[in-house]
C-alpha positions as CSV (number, residue, x, y, z in Angstrom):
1,M,84.4,124.1,56.3
2,A,82.4,121.7,55.2
3,D,79.0,122.8,53.3
4,V,76.0,121.1,54.8
5,Y,72.9,121.5,52.7
6,L,69.6,120.7,54.1
7,P,66.0,119.5,52.7
8,S,63.7,122.9,51.8
9,T,61.2,120.9,54.9
10,L,63.6,122.1,57.6
11,P,64.5,125.6,57.6
12,P,60.0,126.5,57.6
13,L,60.7,124.5,61.3
14,F,63.6,126.2,62.7
15,P,63.4,129.9,62.3
16,G,66.7,131.6,60.3
17,L,67.9,128.1,59.9
18,P,69.5,128.2,56.1
19,R,69.2,125.8,53.5
20,R,73.2,125.6,53.1
21,I,75.4,126.0,56.3
22,E,79.1,126.3,56.7
23,L,80.4,124.0,59.5
24,D,83.8,122.9,61.3
25,A,82.9,119.4,62.1
26,P,84.8,116.1,62.0
27,T,82.2,113.7,61.4
28,V,78.3,113.8,60.2
29,D,77.1,113.8,63.9
30,D,79.5,116.6,64.7
31,A,77.6,118.5,62.2
32,I,74.3,117.8,63.6
33,R,75.0,119.0,67.0
34,Q,76.6,121.7,66.1
35,I,73.4,122.9,64.2
36,D,71.3,121.9,66.9
37,E,72.8,124.1,69.6
38,R,72.0,127.1,67.5
39,W,68.3,125.6,66.3
40,P,67.4,123.1,69.1
41,G,65.3,120.2,68.4
42,F,67.1,119.9,65.0
43,R,68.9,116.7,66.0
44,D,65.7,115.4,67.3
45,R,64.3,115.8,63.2
46,L,67.1,113.3,61.7
47,V,68.5,111.4,64.9
48,E,66.4,109.0,67.4
49,G,67.7,107.1,70.4
50,G,70.5,104.9,69.8
51,P,71.6,107.2,68.4
52,A,70.8,106.4,64.7
53,I,69.6,108.3,61.7
54,R,65.8,107.9,61.2
55,P,64.7,106.1,58.7
56,H,63.3,108.5,56.5
57,I,66.5,110.5,56.1
58,H,69.5,109.9,54.3
59,F,72.9,111.7,54.9
60,Y,75.2,111.7,51.7
61,V,79.4,113.2,52.5
62,D,80.8,113.8,48.9
63,Q,78.2,112.1,47.2
64,E,78.4,108.7,49.0
65,R,76.0,107.5,51.3
66,A,77.2,108.1,55.1
67,G,76.4,107.7,58.6
68,L,76.6,109.7,61.8
69,G,80.5,108.6,62.4
70,T,81.3,109.4,58.4
71,R,84.4,111.7,58.6
72,L,84.3,114.9,57.1
73,E,86.9,116.9,55.2
74,P,87.5,120.7,55.1
75,R,85.7,120.7,51.9
76,S,83.7,117.7,51.9
77,R,79.7,118.4,51.0
78,V,77.2,117.0,52.7
79,D,73.6,116.4,51.6
80,V,70.7,115.7,54.0
81,I,68.2,113.9,51.9
82,A,64.4,114.0,53.5
83,A,62.8,110.5,52.0
84,I,59.4,111.7,49.7
85,S,56.3,109.4,50.2
86,G,52.6,109.7,49.0
87,G,49.5,107.9,48.2
């Protein structure tokens, strides 16, 4: 099972969503879809039409930059990072 770590900005938008989720998914995209099945609208926060990862979101799998098609191993760590902006 891969461990998915979410930024602190997402759980407040989806009641009951933990910051860490264990999933059995073959790719990053499949992991996002599984979370979206339980918390509808989750995918829309991370992925835009195309599909493509939203510009302010970054995925890392085992500390390497990842895309939607990146394969997950049973013990992979997936970090979802939301860019911080300010002025």
